[in-house]
N, C-alpha and C positions, 0 to 999 in steps of 0.2 A: 504493499500500500504506499503511495507517495504521501509524503508529509508536506502539505501545502503551507503550513503555518512555520514561519522562521521566528527564532527566538529575537527578541530585541535587546538582549543582553550584549553589551559591546565585548568583542573578543579580548581576553586578557593579553597584556603586552608581552611580547617575547624578548627575552634578553639573551644575547649570543656573546657579548663580550664586555667585560667591565667598564669600558669607556662609554657604554650606553647607560649606565647607572644614573639615576635622577633622585631628587629628594624624596625620601619615603622608601626607596628600594633597599634591598639587603644584599649582603654578600658573606660568604664564609671562606675563612682561612684555612689552609692545610694544617694538619695536626703534625707540626715538626719542630724539632728542638732548635731550629733557626730562629724561632720566635720566642717571646717571653710568655709566662703562662697566662697572662691576661689577653693574649692575642692569638695564640696558636689554637686551631680547632675551633675558634670563636665565629659567631655570626655577628655582623656588625650593620647597623642602619646608617644610611645616608641622611645626613641632617643639613646639609648645606652644599652648595657647589660654587667655588669662587675663580675668578679669572685673574691671572697675571698677564699684562698686555706688553709685549716687547715692540720695538719699532717695525719689526717685519713678521712678527709672530705672535702666539699666545699659548699659555699652559693653563689647564684647567685642574683645579684642585678639588677632590672630593673630601668634606669633613665627615668622618666616620665615628659613631659612638658605639661602645660595647654595651652589654647589658648591665654591667657595673658602673656604667657611666664614664668610663675612659675614653678619651678623645685622641683619634689617631688622623692625621692627613694622609691622602692617598693621590699621587699623580701617576699617571699611565705615560710611560715614555717609549717611544719607537725610535729604533736605531737598526738600520740596514736590514729592514724587514722583520725584526724582532721586537717584541714588546716586553716591557719590564714594569714591575710595581714598586713604586717608590713610596714606602711608608715612612712617615716622619712624625716625631714626637718634639714638642716645644720644652725647653729647659729654662731654669732661671738662673739669675746672676750666681747664686750660692752654688748651683749645680756647676756652672761653668768653673768657678773657683775650685771646686772639688775635684773636677775632672781634669783641667788644664793648669789650674792657678791663674790668677787675673793677669800677672805679668807676662806668662808664656802666652795668654790669649791676647793681650794687647799688642804683641808683635805683628799681628795681622795688619793693625791701623798703623803702626809706626815705621815700618819698612816700606821702602819704595819699590821694591821688587817683590815677585810673588813669593809668598811666605810658606814654609813647612812648620807646623807645631805638632808637638808630640803630646800624648795622653799620659798624664802623670799617675792617675788613679782611675780604676774602672769600678765603679760602684756596681753591686750586683743589680739594682734596679735598672740600669742603663746599659748592662754588659752585651745585650744582643744587638745594640744600635751603636757599638762604638768600635772603631778600629784603633790601631796602635799610633798611628800619625796620620796627619792630613796634609796635603799640599794645595795651596790656592791654585785654581785651574785657570782663572783669568782675571783682568783688572776688574775693579768694581765697576756696575754698570746701574743705569736707572731703568725701572719698569714702572708700570701704573697697575695699581691693585683695583679690581672691581669686585664688590661683594654681590656678585651677579653671575649667573650662568650664560655665556655668550657662545655656547657651542653652536646653537642653531639660530643664531642672530647676527646681523653685521657689527663688528666691532666698533666702538666710537673711534673718532679720529684720535690718532696718538697725541698725547700730551693735552687731550680734552679736560675740560674742568670735572668730567664726571669720575675721573680716576684719581686715586691717591697715591701720589708719587712715592717710591720706594727705592733705596739704593741696596743693591744686592752684592754680597761677597760670598762666593761659593768655593769651597775646598773639597777634596775627595781623597779616599784611600788609593793606594797604589793600584789595587785591583777594581777600583770603582764600585766596591760593594758597599760602601758607606760614604756619607756626605755629611758636611757640616756647613749649614747655610745661615748667613747673618743678614737680617733685614733692618735697615736704617730708616726710620721714618721721619717726617717733618717734625720738629723740635726735638730731635735727638733719641726719641724712644728706639730702643733696640731689641729685636727678638732673635732668639738663637734656636736652631732646630737641628736635630740629629736625624739622619735619613739612612734607613735600611733598603737596600735594593735587591729585589728577589725575582725570580722568573714569574711571568704572568700566570703560569700554570699554578701557582701557589693559591690562586682564587679559585676554588673548587666548586662554588655554586653560586648562582645569581637568583635573586628573587624579586620579581617585580612587586612594587607596592601599590599605592593609589595614585601615582604620578599619571599624568595625561600624555 
């Protein structure tokens, strides 16, 4: 018998890769010792999507929250046809002093050439996100931060008033598995993040939420 009556329910969104995640969607991380306990094998919800705009490109950052309320930031990086998951956590001034010492960290700003700094201590709570040393990968540069998802929208004009200017300083471990990112905002406020780079296959499940 033919069914002449079609359901009016909208089809559920299909997610095939992490770059499609929107606010309200969820992902699961592989259960691996590469991650701290609060992240490995966990399911996290996307609570925001942010945009870092450069002169000729943009990067999109997913803000993820675990069931325990822990926040981690995720950027999907593409390189030579491969994709990588960059998980980042923010650390405070006291954490910077404990890990590097403030004098060691200050060399990033004091020296004219690209700087290499060493980790002095590896606190257990940050051990999965830390290398033994980091080298500055390029000179500081300016980007514009938008607390908005521009993946499917035209980007504002570079240097437009809609974006918040930010000076970026990026350092990386020799094997590029770990990163140290410094964001300096107008007024001098500084944010420091530790980044763990993993294969995109570590994201094992995607769950659509109520995003349209």
